[in-house]
C-alpha positions, -999 to 999 in steps of 0.1 A, spaced: 737 -153 126 767 -173 118 773 -190 84 800 -217 86 815 -223 51 840 -250 43 868 -246 20 846 -251 -18 820 -231 -6 840 -199 9 859 -202 -24 828 -199 -42 817 -172 -25 849 -155 -22 843 -152 15 879 -164 20 891 -144 53 876 -168 77 877 -163 113 874 -198 140 844 -187 156 825 -207 186 788 -215 184 762 -193 189 741 -189 220 712 -193 200 714 -225 181 690 -213 156 708 -190 143 741 -212 136 743 -227 98 766 -247 77 768 -243 40 789 -269 22 790 -273 -17 790 -303 -37 786 -315 -74 762 -342 -84 765 -351 -122 780 -316 -130 754 -301 -110 763 -275 -81 741 -279 -50 747 -260 -16 737 -283 13 726 -261 42 724 -277 75 715 -263 111 752 -265 128 735 -281 161 705 -300 150 718 -307 114 686 -295 101 690 -294 65 679 -276 28 698 -280 -1 700 -250 -31 715 -247 -66 750 -235 -65 751 -224 -98 741 -186 -98 758 -179 -62 785 -157 -70 791 -141 -33 782 -143 -1 756 -119 -4 736 -140 -29 745 -166 -6 726 -152 22 697 -145 6 691 -179 -13 698 -196 21 673 -175 42 643 -183 18 653 -214 10 656 -221 53 621 -202 56 603 -222 28 619 -254 41 604 -245 78 566 -231 66 564 -267 51 576 -287 79 556 -268 105 580 -249 126 573 -217 106 567 -196 135 602 -206 149 617 -193 118 599 -157 122 602 -153 162 636 -168 166 655 -162 127 642 -133 119 654 -107 142 693 -122 138 694 -125 99 709 -84 104 742 -93 112 756 -125 94 794 -133 101 809 -157 78 831 -183 101 851 -212 92 834 -246 92 834 -270 126 854 -296 126 828 -325 129 
């Protein structure tokens, strides 16, 4: 799984040594995380890099990459089960969540 971080997301999670990575061959396991603030509250927008299928997490308590991975996989599972493609999560994402690589955000 690849998690692409913007500059502020990388600083928040202390994942500052990011390499540039090409798109993952399986587009379901390539995600981007962007930190943003609304009325002083931090949120993280999690989007599938290819499809832009997204969910939002509270960013307040996330302080490292491990916490981001844990919260992110939970949120993706929840939103996919709610929207209907829950079996795709179990079939394609779960087997790929072991080796997680943080990378620079792609230029969109």
